[in-house]
C-alpha positions as CSV (number, residue, x, y, z in Angstrom):
1,M,6.9,195.9,82.2
2,F,10.6,195.6,82.1
3,A,11.3,199.3,81.8
4,E,8.6,200.2,84.5
5,T,10.2,197.7,86.9
6,L,13.6,199.3,86.5
7,L,12.1,202.8,87.0
8,I,10.4,201.7,90.2
9,L,13.6,200.1,91.6
10,A,15.6,203.3,90.6
11,L,13.1,205.4,92.6
12,L,13.1,203.0,95.5
13,S,16.9,203.2,95.7
14,L,16.5,206.8,96.8
15,A,14.8,205.6,100.0
16,V,18.4,204.9,101.3
17,F,18.3,208.4,102.9
18,A,15.7,207.1,105.3
19,V,17.5,203.8,106.2
20,P,19.6,203.5,109.4
21,L,23.3,204.0,108.9
22,R,24.5,200.4,109.1
23,L,21.7,199.2,106.8
24,K,22.4,201.6,104.0
25,G,24.8,199.3,102.2
26,P,22.7,196.1,102.5
27,F,19.6,198.1,101.4
28,T,21.3,199.4,98.3
29,L,22.7,195.9,97.6
30,A,19.2,194.4,97.8
31,V,17.4,197.0,95.7
32,T,20.0,197.4,93.0
33,G,20.8,193.7,93.1
34,I,17.2,192.9,92.3
35,G,17.3,195.2,89.3
36,A,20.7,193.7,88.2
37,L,19.3,190.2,88.4
38,R,16.3,191.2,86.4
39,C,18.5,192.8,83.8
40,L,20.7,189.6,83.7
41,A,17.6,187.5,83.0
42,E,16.5,189.9,80.2
43,S,19.9,190.0,78.6
44,I,20.4,186.2,78.7
45,A,16.9,185.8,77.2
46,V,17.7,188.1,74.3
47,L,21.2,186.7,73.7
48,G,19.8,183.2,73.8
49,R,17.5,183.8,70.9
50,G,20.5,183.6,68.5
51,Y,19.2,183.9,65.0
52,G,15.7,184.4,66.2
53,Q,14.1,187.6,67.1
54,I,16.7,190.3,67.0
55,E,14.9,193.0,68.9
56,T,12.4,193.3,71.8
57,L,10.6,196.6,71.6
58,I,9.3,198.1,74.8
59,T,6.2,200.3,75.0
60,S,6.5,202.6,77.9
61,P,4.9,205.9,79.0
62,V,8.4,207.0,80.0
63,F,10.3,206.2,76.9
64,G,7.5,206.2,74.4
65,D,6.5,203.5,71.9
66,G,9.5,201.8,70.3
67,Y,12.1,204.2,71.7
68,A,13.5,201.8,74.2
69,A,14.7,198.4,73.1
70,T,16.7,195.4,74.2
71,D,18.5,194.0,71.2
72,P,21.5,191.7,71.4
73,L,24.0,194.6,71.4
74,S,22.1,196.2,74.2
75,A,21.8,192.9,76.0
76,L,25.6,192.3,75.9
77,F,26.4,195.6,77.5
78,M,23.5,195.2,80.0
79,L,25.1,191.9,81.0
80,I,28.5,193.6,81.6
81,C,26.8,196.4,83.7
82,S,24.8,194.0,85.8
83,L,27.6,191.6,86.7
84,A,29.9,194.5,87.6
85,V,27.4,196.4,89.8
86,I,26.7,193.2,91.9
87,A,30.5,192.8,92.5
88,V,30.9,196.5,93.3
89,L,28.1,196.5,95.8
90,I,29.4,193.5,97.6
91,Y,32.9,194.9,97.7
92,A,31.6,198.3,98.9
93,Q,30.2,196.6,102.1
94,G,33.7,196.1,103.3
95,Y,35.4,199.1,101.7
96,L,33.1,201.6,103.1
97,R,33.0,200.1,106.6
98,P,35.8,202.3,108.0
99,Y,33.9,205.4,106.7
100,L,30.8,204.7,108.9
101,G,32.3,206.8,111.7
102,K,34.0,209.4,109.4
103,K,31.2,210.3,107.0
104,S,27.8,211.6,107.9
105,P,24.7,209.5,107.2
106,A,23.7,212.1,104.5
107,Q,27.1,211.7,102.7
108,L,26.9,207.9,102.7
109,S,23.3,208.0,101.6
110,L,24.2,210.3,98.7
111,H,27.0,208.0,97.7
112,Y,24.8,204.9,97.7
113,A,22.0,206.6,95.9
114,A,24.4,207.9,93.2
115,L,25.8,204.5,92.8
116,S,22.4,202.9,92.2
117,L,21.4,205.7,89.8
118,L,24.6,205.3,87.9
119,Y,23.8,201.7,87.3
120,Y,20.2,202.4,86.1
121,A,21.4,205.3,84.0
122,M,23.8,203.0,82.2
123,I,21.0,200.5,81.6
124,G,18.9,203.3,80.2
125,V,21.8,204.4,77.9
126,V,22.0,201.0,76.2
127,M,18.2,200.7,75.9
128,C,17.1,204.1,74.7
129,R,16.9,204.7,71.0
130,G,15.4,208.2,70.9
131,A,17.5,211.3,71.4
132,F,15.6,212.7,74.4
133,G,15.6,209.5,76.5
134,F,19.2,208.6,75.5
135,L,20.6,212.1,76.3
136,F,18.7,212.2,79.6
137,M,20.2,208.9,80.7
138,W,23.6,210.0,79.4
139,E,23.5,213.2,81.5
140,L,22.2,211.2,84.6
141,M,25.2,208.9,84.1
142,T,27.6,211.8,84.1
143,V,26.1,213.6,87.1
144,S,25.8,210.5,89.2
145,S,29.4,209.5,88.5
146,F,30.5,213.1,89.3
147,V,28.9,212.8,92.7
148,L,30.6,209.5,93.2
149,I,34.0,210.9,92.4
150,L,33.5,213.6,95.0
151,F,33.3,211.1,97.9
152,D,36.5,212.5,99.4
153,A,35.6,216.1,98.5
154,E,37.7,217.5,101.4
155,R,40.8,216.8,99.3
156,R,41.7,219.5,96.8
157,E,42.9,217.1,94.1
158,V,39.5,215.2,94.3
159,R,37.6,218.4,93.7
160,R,39.9,219.3,90.8
161,A,39.5,215.9,89.2
162,A,35.7,215.9,89.5
163,M,35.3,219.4,88.0
164,N,37.7,218.5,85.2
165,Y,35.6,215.4,84.5
166,L,32.3,217.3,84.6
167,I,33.5,220.0,82.2
168,L,34.9,217.6,79.6
169,M,31.9,215.3,79.8
170,H,29.6,218.2,78.9
171,I,31.9,219.2,76.0
172,G,31.3,215.6,74.7
173,F,27.6,216.0,75.5
174,I,27.4,219.0,73.2
175,F,28.8,216.9,70.3
176,L,26.2,214.2,70.9
177,V,23.4,216.9,70.9
178,A,24.9,218.2,67.6
179,G,24.8,214.8,66.1
180,F,21.1,214.3,66.9
181,V,20.3,217.9,65.8
182,T,21.9,217.0,62.4
183,L,19.4,214.2,62.0
184,R,16.5,216.6,62.8
185,A,17.9,219.1,60.3
186,A,17.7,216.4,57.6
187,E,14.0,216.0,58.5
188,L,14.6,212.6,60.1
189,P,13.5,211.4,63.6
190,A,16.3,212.0,66.2
191,T,16.9,208.3,66.9
192,F,19.6,205.8,66.4
193,D,17.3,204.0,64.0
194,S,17.4,207.0,61.7
195,L,21.2,206.9,61.2
196,A,21.0,204.3,58.5
197,L,18.6,206.5,56.5
198,Y,20.8,209.6,56.9
199,F,24.0,207.7,56.0
200,A,22.4,206.3,52.9
201,G,21.9,209.8,51.5
202,H,24.9,211.6,52.9
203,N,28.7,211.2,53.4
204,P,28.8,209.3,56.7
205,L,32.2,210.4,57.8
206,P,31.4,214.0,59.1
207,L,28.5,212.9,61.3
208,F,30.3,209.9,62.5
209,L,33.2,212.1,63.6
210,V,30.8,214.3,65.5
211,F,29.5,211.3,67.4
212,L,33.0,209.9,67.7
213,V,34.1,213.0,69.7
214,G,31.1,212.8,72.0
215,F,31.4,209.0,72.7
216,G,35.2,209.0,72.5
217,M,35.3,211.6,75.4
218,K,33.5,209.1,77.6
219,A,35.5,206.1,76.4
220,G,38.9,207.8,77.1
221,M,40.0,207.8,73.5
222,F,43.2,209.6,72.7
223,P,43.5,212.7,72.8
224,L,40.2,213.0,74.7
225,H,41.4,210.8,77.5
226,V,42.7,213.6,79.8
227,W,40.0,213.3,82.4
228,L,40.5,209.6,83.0
229,P,43.9,209.5,84.8
230,E,42.7,212.1,87.2
231,A,39.2,210.9,87.9
232,H,39.9,207.2,88.6
233,P,42.6,207.8,91.3
234,A,40.4,210.4,92.9
235,A,37.3,208.1,93.2
236,P,36.9,205.3,95.7
237,A,38.2,201.9,94.5
238,H,34.8,200.3,93.9
239,I,33.7,203.4,91.9
240,S,37.0,203.3,89.9
241,A,36.2,199.7,89.1
242,L,32.7,200.5,87.9
243,M,33.8,203.6,85.9
244,S,36.8,201.9,84.3
245,G,35.3,198.5,83.8
246,V,31.9,199.5,82.6
247,M,31.1,203.2,82.3
248,I,33.8,204.1,79.8
249,K,32.4,201.2,77.7
250,M,29.2,203.2,77.2
251,G,31.4,205.3,74.8
252,V,32.4,202.1,73.0
253,Y,28.7,201.1,72.8
254,G,27.8,204.5,71.2
255,I,30.6,204.3,68.7
256,L,29.6,200.8,67.7
257,R,25.9,201.7,67.5
258,V,26.6,204.5,65.1
259,A,29.2,202.6,63.1
260,L,26.8,199.6,62.5
261,A,24.4,202.0,60.7
262,I,26.9,202.9,58.0
263,G,26.8,201.2,54.6
264,D,28.9,202.9,52.0
265,G,31.9,204.6,53.6
266,L,32.5,201.9,56.2
267,L,36.1,201.6,55.1
268,A,37.0,205.1,56.0
269,V,35.3,204.8,59.4
270,G,37.1,201.5,60.1
271,L,40.5,202.9,59.3
272,V,39.9,206.0,61.4
273,L,39.0,203.8,64.4
274,F,42.0,201.5,63.6
275,V,44.5,204.3,63.7
276,L,43.0,205.9,66.7
277,G,43.1,202.5,68.4
278,I,46.8,202.1,67.8
279,V,47.6,205.6,69.0
280,T,45.3,205.3,72.1
281,G,46.8,201.9,73.0
282,L,50.4,203.0,72.6
283,W,49.9,206.2,74.5
284,G,48.0,204.5,77.3
285,I,50.5,201.8,78.0
286,L,53.6,204.0,77.6
287,S,52.0,206.4,80.1
288,A,51.0,203.5,82.4
289,A,54.5,202.0,82.5
290,V,56.1,205.1,83.9
291,Q,53.5,205.8,86.6
292,N,54.5,205.4,90.3
293,D,50.9,205.4,91.7
294,L,49.0,202.2,91.7
295,K,45.6,203.6,90.6
296,R,47.0,206.0,88.1
297,L,48.8,203.1,86.4
298,L,45.6,201.2,86.3
299,A,43.8,204.2,84.9
300,Y,46.2,204.6,82.0
301,S,46.0,200.9,81.3
302,S,42.2,201.4,80.8
303,I,43.1,203.9,78.0
304,E,45.4,201.2,76.6
305,N,42.6,198.6,76.6
306,V,40.2,201.0,75.0
307,G,42.8,201.4,72.3
308,I,42.9,197.6,71.8
309,I,39.1,197.6,71.5
310,L,39.1,200.4,68.9
311,L,41.9,198.7,67.0
312,A,40.0,195.5,66.8
313,L,36.7,197.2,66.0
314,G,38.3,199.3,63.3
315,I,40.0,196.5,61.5
316,G,36.8,194.4,61.8
317,L,34.7,197.2,60.1
318,A,37.4,197.6,57.5
319,G,37.3,193.8,56.9
320,K,33.6,194.1,56.3
321,A,34.3,196.8,53.7
322,W,37.0,194.7,52.1
323,D,34.6,191.7,51.9
324,N,36.8,189.7,54.2
325,P,34.3,187.9,56.5
326,L,36.9,186.2,58.6
327,L,38.7,189.5,59.5
328,A,35.3,191.3,60.1
329,L,34.0,188.6,62.4
330,C,37.2,188.1,64.3
331,G,37.8,191.8,64.7
332,V,34.4,192.8,65.9
333,S,34.0,189.7,68.0
334,G,37.4,190.2,69.5
335,A,36.4,193.9,70.3
336,L,33.2,192.8,72.0
337,L,34.8,190.0,73.9
338,H,37.7,192.3,75.1
339,T,35.0,194.7,76.3
340,V,33.6,192.0,78.5
341,N,37.0,190.8,79.6
342,H,38.3,194.2,80.5
343,S,35.3,194.7,82.8
344,F,36.4,191.5,84.5
345,F,40.1,192.0,85.0
346,K,39.9,195.7,85.6
347,G,37.3,195.0,88.3
348,V,39.7,192.6,90.0
349,L,42.6,195.0,89.7
350,F,40.8,198.1,91.1
351,F,39.4,196.0,93.9
352,G,42.9,194.9,94.7
353,A,44.1,198.6,94.6
354,G,41.3,199.4,97.0
355,S,42.3,196.5,99.3
356,V,45.9,197.8,99.3
357,Y,44.8,201.3,100.1
358,T,42.5,200.0,102.9
359,A,45.5,198.1,104.5
360,T,48.2,200.7,104.0
361,H,46.4,204.1,103.3
362,T,48.6,204.7,100.3
363,T,48.7,203.8,96.6
364,A,52.3,205.1,96.0
365,L,54.4,202.2,94.7
366,D,57.5,203.4,96.5
367,S,55.7,203.1,99.9
368,L,54.6,199.5,99.3
369,G,56.3,196.1,98.9
370,G,56.1,192.7,100.6
371,L,52.3,192.6,100.7
372,G,52.2,189.1,99.2
373,R,53.1,187.7,102.6
374,T,50.7,189.7,104.7
375,M,47.8,189.9,102.2
376,P,48.0,186.5,100.4
377,R,44.4,186.4,99.2
378,T,44.5,190.0,97.8
379,A,47.9,189.1,96.2
380,A,46.5,186.0,94.5
381,L,43.5,187.8,93.1
382,F,45.7,190.7,91.9
383,L,48.1,188.2,90.2
384,A,45.2,186.6,88.3
385,G,44.0,190.0,87.2
386,T,47.5,191.0,86.2
387,A,48.0,187.8,84.1
388,A,44.6,188.3,82.5
389,I,45.2,191.9,81.4
390,C,48.6,190.9,80.0
391,A,46.8,188.4,77.8
392,L,48.6,185.4,79.3
393,P,47.0,182.0,78.7
394,P,44.9,180.4,79.9
395,L,42.9,183.4,81.1
396,S,40.3,185.6,79.4
397,G,42.5,188.4,78.1
398,F,44.4,185.9,75.9
399,V,41.1,184.6,74.3
400,S,39.9,188.0,73.1
401,E,43.3,189.0,71.7
402,F,43.7,185.6,70.2
403,L,40.5,186.2,68.1
404,V,42.0,189.5,66.9
405,Y,45.3,187.9,66.0
406,F,43.5,185.1,64.2
407,G,41.7,187.5,62.0
408,L,44.8,189.6,61.3
409,L,47.0,186.6,60.5
410,G,44.3,185.2,58.2
411,A,44.2,188.5,56.3
412,V,48.0,188.5,56.0
413,A,48.0,184.9,54.8
414,E,45.6,185.7,52.0
415,P,47.0,188.8,50.3
416,G,44.4,191.4,49.5
417,S,43.2,194.9,50.1
418,G,43.8,194.7,53.9
419,T,47.1,192.9,54.0
420,I,49.2,196.0,54.9
421,A,46.7,197.2,57.5
422,A,46.5,193.7,59.1
423,A,50.3,193.4,59.2
424,C,50.5,196.8,61.0
425,G,47.8,195.6,63.4
426,I,49.9,192.6,64.3
427,V,53.0,194.6,64.9
428,F,51.3,197.3,67.1
429,L,49.1,194.9,69.0
430,A,52.2,192.8,69.8
431,L,54.1,196.0,70.9
432,I,51.2,197.1,73.1
433,G,51.1,193.6,74.7
434,G,54.8,193.6,75.4
435,L,54.7,197.0,77.1
436,A,51.7,195.9,79.1
437,L,53.7,192.9,80.4
438,L,56.5,195.3,81.5
439,A,54.1,197.7,83.2
440,F,52.2,195.0,85.2
441,T,55.4,193.2,86.1
442,K,56.5,196.4,87.7
443,L,53.1,197.0,89.3
444,Y,52.8,193.5,90.9
445,G,56.5,193.1,91.7
446,I,56.9,196.4,93.5
447,T,53.6,196.1,95.3
448,F,53.5,192.5,96.5
449,S,57.1,191.2,96.3
450,G,60.3,192.2,98.0
451,L,60.5,193.9,101.4
452,P,58.1,196.5,102.8
453,R,59.2,200.0,101.9
454,S,57.3,201.7,104.7
455,K,55.9,201.0,108.1
456,A,52.4,201.0,106.8
457,A,53.3,198.2,104.3
458,A,55.0,196.2,107.0
459,E,51.9,196.4,109.3
460,A,49.3,195.7,106.5
461,R,46.8,192.9,107.1
462,E,44.3,191.2,104.9
463,V,41.0,193.0,104.1
464,P,37.5,192.0,105.2
465,V,35.7,189.1,103.6
466,P,33.2,191.2,101.5
467,M,36.1,192.8,99.7
468,I,37.5,189.4,98.8
469,A,34.0,188.1,97.9
470,G,33.4,191.0,95.6
471,A,36.6,190.4,93.7
472,M,35.7,186.7,93.3
473,I,32.8,187.5,90.9
474,P,35.0,189.1,88.1
475,L,37.6,186.4,88.8
476,A,35.0,183.8,88.0
477,G,34.4,185.5,84.6
478,I,38.2,185.6,83.9
479,L,38.5,181.9,84.6
480,A,35.3,180.9,82.7
481,V,36.2,182.7,79.5
482,G,39.8,181.7,79.7
483,L,39.3,178.0,80.5
484,A,36.3,177.4,78.2
485,P,36.4,179.9,75.4
486,G,34.5,177.7,73.0
487,L,31.4,178.0,75.1
488,F,31.2,181.8,74.7
489,T,32.8,182.6,71.3
490,G,30.4,180.6,69.2
491,G,27.4,182.6,70.3
492,L,29.5,185.8,70.0
493,F,30.3,185.0,66.4
494,A,26.6,184.5,65.7
495,L,25.8,187.8,67.3
496,T,28.6,189.6,65.3
497,G,27.4,188.0,62.1
498,R,23.9,189.3,62.7
499,L,25.2,192.8,63.6
500,L,27.4,193.0,60.5
501,G,24.9,191.2,58.1
502,I,27.4,188.4,57.3
503,E,25.8,185.1,56.4
504,G,27.4,181.9,57.5
505,A,29.1,183.1,60.6
506,P,28.9,179.6,62.3
507,L,30.7,178.2,59.3
508,I,33.5,180.8,59.6
509,Y,33.7,180.2,63.3
510,R,34.7,176.6,62.6
511,M,38.0,177.9,61.4
512,A,38.8,179.4,64.8
513,G,36.7,177.1,67.0
514,P,39.1,174.1,67.0
515,D,42.0,176.3,68.1
516,L,39.9,177.7,70.9
517,W,39.0,174.2,72.2
518,K,42.8,173.4,72.0
519,I,43.3,176.4,74.4
520,T,40.8,174.7,76.8
521,A,42.6,171.4,76.5
522,A,46.0,173.0,77.0
523,A,44.6,174.9,80.1
524,V,43.3,171.6,81.6
525,V,46.7,169.9,81.0
526,L,48.6,172.9,82.4
527,A,46.4,173.0,85.5
528,G,46.9,169.2,86.0
529,V,50.6,169.5,85.7
530,V,50.8,172.3,88.2
531,G,48.6,170.4,90.6
532,L,50.8,167.3,90.3
533,V,54.0,169.3,90.8
534,C,52.6,171.1,93.9
535,G,51.3,167.9,95.3
536,Y,54.7,166.2,94.8
537,K,56.5,169.1,96.3
538,K,54.2,169.1,99.3
539,S,54.8,165.3,99.9
540,L,58.6,165.8,99.7
541,L,58.6,168.7,102.1
542,R,56.4,166.8,104.6
543,K,59.4,164.7,105.5
544,R,62.0,167.5,105.7
545,T,62.7,170.4,107.9
546,V,62.1,173.7,106.1
547,G,64.1,176.8,107.1
548,T,63.8,180.4,106.0
549,G,66.5,183.0,105.6
550,P,67.2,186.3,103.9
551,T,67.5,186.4,100.1
552,W,71.1,186.4,98.8
553,G,72.1,190.1,98.7
554,C,75.0,189.9,96.1
555,G,77.6,190.2,98.9
556,F,75.8,192.8,101.0
557,G,75.6,191.7,104.6
558,A,72.4,193.5,105.5
559,P,70.0,194.0,102.6
560,S,67.5,196.8,103.1
561,P,64.3,198.0,101.4
562,R,66.3,200.8,99.8
563,M,68.3,198.2,97.7
564,Q,65.1,197.3,95.7
565,Y,63.9,198.6,92.5
566,T,61.7,201.6,92.7
567,G,58.9,202.5,90.4
568,E,61.1,205.1,88.6
569,S,64.1,202.8,88.2
570,F,62.1,199.9,86.9
571,A,60.8,201.9,83.9
572,E,63.9,203.9,83.4
573,G,64.4,202.5,79.9
574,L,61.1,204.0,78.7
575,Q,62.1,207.5,79.7
576,S,63.5,208.2,76.3
577,L,60.1,207.6,74.8
578,S,58.0,209.4,77.4
579,G,60.5,211.7,79.0
580,R,58.7,214.8,78.1
581,A,55.7,213.6,80.1
582,A,57.7,213.5,83.3
583,T,58.3,216.5,85.5
584,G,60.5,216.3,88.6
585,R,59.5,218.4,91.6
586,P,62.6,218.4,93.9
587,Q,62.4,220.1,97.3
588,M,65.7,222.1,97.2
589,V,67.5,223.5,100.2
590,G,66.2,226.9,101.0
591,R,68.4,230.0,100.9
592,G,67.8,230.7,104.6
593,E,68.4,227.1,105.6
594,I,71.9,227.0,107.3
595,F,71.8,223.3,108.2
596,A,70.1,221.2,105.6
597,G,67.2,219.0,106.9
598,R,65.4,216.1,105.3
599,H,64.4,216.7,101.7
600,N,62.6,214.5,99.1
601,L,62.5,214.2,95.3
602,D,59.0,213.8,94.1
603,V,58.7,212.8,90.5
604,R,55.3,212.8,89.0
605,H,54.6,211.8,85.4
606,R,52.1,214.2,84.0
607,D,50.3,213.7,80.7
608,R,51.7,216.2,78.1
609,V,48.6,216.0,76.1
610,A,46.5,216.9,79.1
611,S,48.5,220.1,79.5
612,L,48.2,221.0,75.8
613,F,44.5,220.0,75.7
614,S,43.4,222.0,78.8
615,A,45.9,224.9,78.9
616,W,44.2,227.0,76.3
617,W,40.7,227.0,77.8
618,V,42.0,227.4,81.4
619,E,43.9,230.5,80.2
620,L,40.8,231.7,78.3
621,L,38.6,231.2,81.4
622,R,41.1,233.1,83.5
623,R,41.1,236.1,81.1
624,V,37.3,236.1,80.8
625,N,37.0,236.0,84.5
626,A,39.5,238.9,84.9
627,R,37.4,241.0,82.4
628,V,34.2,240.2,84.2
629,M,35.6,240.9,87.6
630,A,36.7,244.4,86.3
631,T,33.0,245.3,85.9
632,R,32.4,244.8,89.6
633,T,33.0,248.3,90.6
634,G,30.6,248.4,93.6
635,K,28.9,251.5,92.3
636,V,25.1,251.5,91.8
637,N,25.1,253.9,88.9
638,H,27.4,251.4,87.0
639,Y,25.0,248.5,87.6
640,V,22.0,250.6,86.4
641,L,24.0,251.5,83.3
642,Y,24.6,247.8,82.6
643,A,20.9,247.1,82.9
644,L,20.0,249.9,80.5
645,M,22.6,248.7,78.0
646,F,21.1,245.2,78.2
647,L,17.6,246.5,77.5
648,L,18.9,248.5,74.6
649,L,20.6,245.4,73.2
650,I,17.3,243.5,73.4
651,L,15.5,246.4,71.7
652,L,18.0,246.5,68.8
653,L,17.8,242.7,68.3
654,S,14.0,242.8,68.3
655,L,13.9,245.6,65.7
656,T,16.3,243.7,63.4
657,N,14.3,240.4,63.9
658,L,17.3,238.6,65.2
659,I,15.3,237.3,68.2
């Protein structure tokens, strides 16, 4: 009855069109929240079985017998989706409140309905094993997210980003169809369960690469990432949080589902993912560090984190091929845990970006500043998300990267087949982490510290309670995993051991387990020391008069906001690495302008790969369109001639048995 319950709730969510305007948000929260809680119960029940039953098959008239299932891998991603959608729906109650008088009831109904369908489509993606059900849910996920991106469709850049997203997703969809068609051509059922049989008799790399393109397009893997930096800034903040934190992980799920079916040839697949992870992570964080828009920076950081996940997954699969169980378990477990953690801290960060936009109506870094004083709760939440995504202890991002480092260092300490790859992994993972610290120091410092750079930033006020409450849910996940990693990683190692077919995963976990509990102890001690220092400071200041004054300005008598770092100057040192991705658009003095007025220099960092990736087909479409438009002569005799030529073509093809 699980699948039928979700289907009924998905259909019931469409009744939002008949609900009064002010009740549309609470209605969607109630209906989708019930489904999310049901999915949470199912996922916890499946994950709690441990080494027991690995799969719960579902017989359904919709999906068919055995073609929809909740196994531990599905349950883990179902858990991510359900926690995220609850937080998103709570946050949306406050974020969409100003739009009640601006958008029509039909527009808001369409938004809420698409949001609910996106959630149920993602649940269907991780449950469906057959090609028809899976591809149907995949397409529903794409179309519903396309509608959500178009929330502000009156803006040209939003329409452009949405169309770019839709086109590229369908290019990826064609590759997924080709992958399942390959299974049918081999006289096997078009299901994920048939992959192991196909790989046992064929070279797995070609078919894996076909699926990798399809799933990598959704995941934002380099060089298929070009839609992501455009779509996330165009979408509302809560949709960006859901897409970045959860939806792109459907691509990671698909890659992992296909890779786990491979026996011989796993080494080549693992190294491909490892190299792609390094390139994706470096490109993502280098591009993020030079951005001057809050949401675009966060979007590129999602690409970076997908790179970290692929790096860890690739080295873990390679470790399995090298018969190195520690590297395999730590790599894949770190990838899975980082997938969970990224949904947490990216949710907090995009919620924070939405709060900043709600208060200031801009996401341009050079128009912000000083928000830490006027928006203290948002600033505190954003700081926690920033520290977590930079993998600073004792938060969740540190734990997942610690697992990856632990496996890599173990492989280096015991020389073997994977020593060189593990050493490269350590170097590049550390480089990505250092650049992430630079990028998010810039992001937080310019946004929340210093002086306001605009009137809007100076007049900003704290956002409504639902927006703060929504961000508290992923924050709880960040703190839970960071402060008590031992409670989560033991079960994760058992799950990974079952997925990889490695015996004795709990015994191997004992090598990393004590260090994880030391992290917990260090976190408790650190929190206690901070609490004591704060309490002591408060007691001292209670007896003193505290005054405030301007920050020392290095000799300047009247510091102004113009004396602060800008987004461009902060990352100036990286321009030598990413200078070709930056294009300046100065507004020059016109020839007919006798007395020069006010002019601005607008520097936008555009992705060079995006231009190379899209330029050829944009030019192709332009040329095709020009040829087609030339046939529109407006003369009836020409159109009759076209019809006769088409009928003649059909006749010739029929005579030659081509159709």
